[in-house]
KEKE-3310 file (N, C-alpha, C; in steps of 0.2 Angstrom, whole numbers, plus 5000, padded with zeros to 4 digits):
npx = (4550:4533:4518:4504:4501:4500:4512:4529:4530:4519:4511:4522:4528:4528:4535:4528:4530:4524:4521:4513:4508:4518:4516:4515:4513:4505:4508:4496:4491:4493:4482:4471:4478:4481:4488:4485:4485:4487:4482:4487:4498:4500:4510:4513:4525:4533:4523:4517:4529:4539:4550:4547:4558:4562:4551:4550:4562:4559:4548:4553:4561:4552:4539:4522:4507:4492:4481:4472:4462:4463:4469:4470:4481:4484:4494:4500:4503:4513:4530:4540:4543:4547:4553:4550:4560:4571:4575:4585:4584)
npy = (4586:4583:4590:4593:4580:4577:4574:4574:4582:4590:4605:4608:4610:4597:4584:4571:4557:4545:4530:4534:4550:4564:4573:4589:4598:4605:4596:4589:4578:4561:4548:4534:4526:4535:4550:4567:4580:4598:4612:4608:4603:4593:4582:4572:4561:4567:4575:4590:4590:4588:4581:4573:4576:4588:4596:4596:4603:4616:4619:4620:4631:4641:4639:4632:4631:4628:4614:4607:4610:4601:4585:4567:4554:4538:4528:4517:4519:4528:4531:4539:4553:4569:4585:4599:4609:4602:4600:4606:4621)
npz = (5408:5412:5406:5415:5414:5401:5393:5388:5376:5375:5369:5361:5344:5333:5323:5315:5308:5296:5287:5277:5275:5282:5297:5303:5318:5333:5347:5358:5366:5370:5369:5371:5361:5351:5344:5347:5338:5335:5325:5312:5298:5283:5273:5259:5252:5238:5235:5226:5220:5229:5241:5257:5266:5260:5262:5276:5279:5274:5281:5294:5292:5288:5294:5296:5286:5293:5289:5295:5310:5321:5323:5323:5325:5323:5335:5331:5318:5318:5314:5318:5330:5333:5339:5329:5329:5329:5317:5304:5295)
capx = (4545:4527:4513:4498:4499:4500:4518:4534:4529:4513:4512:4528:4527:4531:4535:4525:4531:4521:4522:4510:4510:4521:4512:4518:4507:4507:4506:4492:4492:4492:4477:4468:4481:4481:4491:4481:4489:4483:4485:4491:4499:4503:4513:4514:4531:4532:4517:4520:4536:4543:4550:4546:4563:4562:4545:4552:4567:4555:4543:4557:4563:4546:4533:4518:4500:4487:4476:4467:4462:4465:4470:4472:4486:4485:4501:4503:4505:4519:4537:4544:4540:4552:4552:4552:4566:4577:4577:4589:4580)
capy = (4588:4582:4595:4591:4573:4577:4571:4579:4586:4595:4612:4608:4609:4591:4581:4564:4553:4539:4527:4539:4557:4567:4578:4594:4601:4606:4590:4590:4572:4554:4545:4529:4524:4540:4556:4572:4586:4604:4617:4603:4603:4587:4582:4566:4560:4569:4580:4596:4589:4590:4576:4574:4580:4595:4599:4598:4609:4622:4620:4622:4638:4646:4638:4629:4633:4623:4612:4604:4612:4596:4578:4561:4550:4531:4527:4511:4521:4532:4529:4543:4559:4573:4592:4603:4613:4597:4600:4612:4624)
capz = (5412:5409:5407:5417:5412:5394:5390:5387:5370:5376:5367:5356:5337:5332:5316:5316:5302:5295:5280:5272:5276:5288:5300:5308:5322:5340:5351:5363:5370:5367:5373:5368:5355:5346:5346:5346:5336:5334:5320:5308:5291:5281:5267:5256:5248:5231:5234:5223:5217:5235:5246:5264:5269:5258:5265:5283:5280:5272:5287:5300:5291:5287:5298:5292:5286:5295:5285:5300:5316:5325:5319:5327:5321:5327:5337:5327:5311:5319:5313:5322:5332:5336:5339:5323:5331:5328:5309:5301:5289)
cpx = (4538:4522:4506:4496:4499:4506:4523:4534:4523:4515:4518:4526:4531:4531:4533:4526:4528:4523:4519:4512:4515:4517:4516:4512:4509:4504:4502:4493:4491:4487:4473:4471:4482:4485:4486:4485:4484:4486:4490:4492:4501:4506:4515:4521:4529:4527:4520:4527:4541:4544:4548:4551:4564:4557:4547:4557:4563:4551:4547:4560:4557:4540:4528:4511:4496:4482:4471:4468:4465:4465:4472:4476:4486:4492:4504:4505:4512:4526:4541:4541:4546:4550:4554:4558:4572:4579:4580:4585:4584)
cpy = (4586:4588:4593:4584:4572:4574:4577:4584:4590:4602:4613:4607:4603:4589:4574:4561:4547:4536:4531:4546:4559:4573:4583:4598:4602:4600:4592:4584:4566:4550:4539:4526:4529:4546:4562:4578:4592:4608:4613:4604:4596:4587:4574:4566:4562:4574:4587:4596:4589:4583:4578:4578:4587:4599:4601:4603:4616:4624:4623:4629:4643:4645:4634:4632:4627:4621:4609:4608:4607:4589:4573:4556:4543:4530:4521:4513:4526:4529:4532:4550:4563:4581:4595:4606:4608:4597:4606:4614:4626)
cpz = (5408:5410:5408:5414:5405:5390:5389:5381:5370:5374:5362:5349:5335:5325:5318:5309:5302:5288:5275:5273:5282:5290:5304:5311:5329:5344:5357:5368:5366:5372:5368:5361:5350:5349:5343:5344:5334:5329:5315:5301:5289:5274:5265:5252:5241:5230:5231:5221:5223:5239:5253:5267:5267:5261:5272:5284:5279:5278:5293:5299:5291:5291:5293:5292:5288:5290:5289:5307:5321:5321:5324:5323:5326:5329:5333:5320:5312:5318:5318:5324:5335:5335:5332:5324:5330:5321:5307:5295:5284)
residu = (MET:THR:HIS:ALA:GLY:LYS:GLY:ASP:PHE:HIS:GLY:ILE:THR:VAL:VAL:VAL:ASP:THR:ALA:GLY:PRO:VAL:TYR:VAL:GLY:ARG:PHE:PHE:GLU:GLU:ARG:ASP:GLY:GLN:LEU:LEU:LEU:LEU:ASP:VAL:ASP:SER:HIS:GLU:GLU:GLY:GLN:ASP:GLY:GLU:SER:LYS:SER:ASP:TYR:LEU:ARG:LYS:SER:ALA:ARG:PHE:GLY:VAL:TRP:LYS:LYS:HIS:ALA:SER:LEU:ARG:VAL:PRO:THR:VAL:GLU:VAL:ILE:SER:MET:ARG:ALA:LEU:THR:GLU:ILE:SER:GLY)
# end
């Protein structure tokens, strides 16, 4: 089901992986070749001695602390996007 034309993920906390950071935030919409995420945290591979996978497992279990109120990610940079609930904590 789409939410007011915003897409299937509207309002869902998603994981957006890129070649750089992985982002975890509430999906708002895709427009003009960008994803708009709200209440976003990000993590680079190896940051604080933690892999992206380890960070995502911890995020799935305990949640995230937002670093950005909103963030736009160009869709050309997106490797994958899925709901955070798909990750086992």
